[in-house]
N, C-alpha and C positions, 0 to 999 in steps of 0.2 A: 397280497391276496388279490386275484384277478376278479373282474366283474362277473365272469361266468361262475367262479367258485362261490362268490358271495350270493349270487342268485340261487345256486343249488342248495346252499346251507339254509337260506331263507325258506325255500320250498319244502325242504326236508322237515324243518321245525314246524311249519304251518301244517304239513301233511300229518305229522305225528299227532298234533293236537286235534286236527280234524277227525282223524280215525278214532282217537280216544273218546271224543264226544259222540261220534256217530255210532260206535259200538254200544254205547249206553242208551242213547235216546234218539238216534237218527239226526239228520240235519247237518252232518259234517261238511256237506258241500258248500255251506255258506262261509266256510273258512278256506277250504282247499281251492275251489274254483277261482275266487277273487285273487288268491295268491298267485296262481298261474298267469292271470290277466295282468296283475300289477307288475309281474316280472317281464312283461313284454311278449308273452307267447300269444300268437294270433288266436282269435276266438275259437275257430273250429278245431285247431290243433290243441288249444287249452282244454276244450270239452273232451276230446278224445283221450288226451294224456291223463287228465284227471279221472276219467272213467276207467282207464287201465289201472292206475294206482289204487283207486278206491275199490275196484273189484277185487284186487288182491287182498286188501284189508278186510273187505266184506267176507271173503272166503275164510280168512283166518278167524274172524269173529264167529262166523257160523259154525265152524268146526269146534271151537271152544265151548259154545253154548250146547252143541250136540253131545260133546263128551260129558258135560255136566248133567245131562238128562233133561234139559230145558227145551228140547225140540221134539215135537210130536210127529213122528214119521207116519203114523196111521192117518193123520189129518193131512199132512203135507203131500203125501203121494197123490191126493186128489186135487190139492190146490196148486201145486207147482206147474202142472201142464197148462192150467188156465192162465197163470201169471205169464208163462212163456208165450202163449198164443196172443194174449193181450198186449204184451210188449212188442211183439213183431208187428201187429196191426198198428199200434200207436206210433212206432218209429216210422212206418211207411205213410201214415196219414199226416204226420207233422210236416211232410214235404209239400203237401198241397193245401193245408189249412192254416190260417193265421192264428197263432196262439195267444195274441194279445187279449182276446175276449175272455180267456180263462183267468186272467189276473184277479179280477174282482171277485169271482166265485171262490177261487182258492184262498184268497185273502180273508174273505168272510168266514170260510170253514175253519181256517187256522185259528182265527180269533175266538170263534165259538168253542172249538175243541180245547183251547188253552183255558178259557174262562170256566168252562164246565169242569175240567180236571182240577182247576185251582180251588173251586168252591165245593166240590164234592169230595168229602174227606175219605169216603170208602172206596171210590173208584180205583181199581187196580191194586189195592193194598193187600187183598187176599186172593188166593187161587181157589175159585169155586167151580172149576170145571167138573161136571158130573160124568157125562157120556156124550158120544157123538150121535146126533139124531139126524134124520133125513132133512129136517128144516135147517139145522145149523150147518150141515154139509152143503146144502144148496146155497145158502147165504154165503158160506165161506168161498165156494167156487166162483160165485158171482162177484164177490168182493175182490178175490184174487185176480180175476180177469180185468176188472175195472181199474185196479191199482197198477196192474202190469201195463195196461193201455196208457194210463196216465203217466207212468214213469217213462215210457218210451216216447210219449207225445209231448210232455211238458216237464215234469220232474219235481219241482220244489215241494218239500214237505212230505214226500212219499214215505219216508221212514216213520214220521210222526203219525201219519194217517194209518199206516199198517199196525202200529202198536195200539192206537186208539180203537181201530176197528176190531182187531182180534180180541181185545178185552171185552167188548160188548157182544160179540157173536158167541164166544166160547167161555166167557167169565174167567179168563186167565188173570193172573196178577201181572204187574209190569214186567217182571223178570221173564216169565214164561212167554208173554206176548212179545217181548223184545227178541227172544231167541228164535221164535217162529217167524217173526217179522223180518229178522235179519236174513234168514234163508230165502224167503220170498223176494226180498230186495236184491239179494245176490243174483237170483235167477233173472230178474228184469235188467239188472246192471250188465250181466254177461251177454245178454241178448243185444243190448245197445252197443256194447263193446265190439262185438263181431262186425257190426255195421261200420264202426269207426276204423277197424283194422282193414276191412275190405277197401275202404276209401282212403287208406294211407294217412289217417289223421292222428297219428300218435308219435310223439317225440320220445323214443325209448331211452335216449341218453339222459333225459330228465325223469322220465316215468319210472324207470327201474330203481334208481336210488330213492326216489320219493316213495315208491311202493314198499321198499324195505322198511323205511321209517314208519309208514302207515300200518304195516303189519305189526310192528312193535307196539305202536299206539293202540291198535285194536285189541291186541292180546292183554295189555295192561288194563284197558278200559273194561273189557269183558270180565276179567278176573275181579275187578272192583265191583262191577254190577252184580256179579254172582255172590260175592261175599257180603255186600251191603244191602242188596235186595231193593224192594220197591221204595224204601225210604230214601234211597239215593236217586233212583231212576225218575221218580215222579217229579221232583223239583227241576231236574235237568231237562226232562221232557217238556215241561211247561215253559221253561226259559228259552229253549231252542225253538219251540213253536212260535213264541212271541217274537224272537229275533228274526225268524223267517218272515213273519208278517211285517215287521218294521222294514226289512230289506225290500220286500215287495212294494210297500208304500213308497219307499225312496225311489224305486225303479219307475213307478207310475208317475210320480211327481216330476222326475227328470226325464 
């Protein structure tokens, strides 16, 4: 077995598990991106190739949630354009602004979200969405724009923040919030992906096989999330959020 074949198998396995986790609670990037870097793929190329593969998986997961009725098109038709605009602005701003100052803020938010979700027994366990109001619509559009900007500008924890934010704005349960969050995350992902494609920062010989495995992982993870519901998503959501926080602490220390 050649080194190239071994590398590809490793990336495909890592991609499968990353997409499996990401489709349930977000945060799959803490598995897939390090896998590309460990395999010796240059940083910018690793970011672009990972974005390509993860966008394919995100699309598969979004479609699965949509078919199950866990995606609210009446809400998303307002939120998606703001996510798109936010992601475009964020991707352009990151070229001129140092992102290191965001580490402490994001780290604090991740820990607070994790602790609150851990000790609040009722959060996200029941779907209490009543109706769409002017206030919730405004808050949703503002939230979508901010998260789109954040994902284009920085990224870590976007999936977790989307799930948490949608629960509190619309009183969704974890399943419905994950479905809508996955669609918004796909929009911001595809926006960033276009930038990477334009700049030629994608290794398709690695990206396509990994994308196939990630699609498979996303479909299985989404199916499990839909069948097991909030009882499965909540503990994974808390675990992934804390793992992201630990990863960021490690990055700050080193």
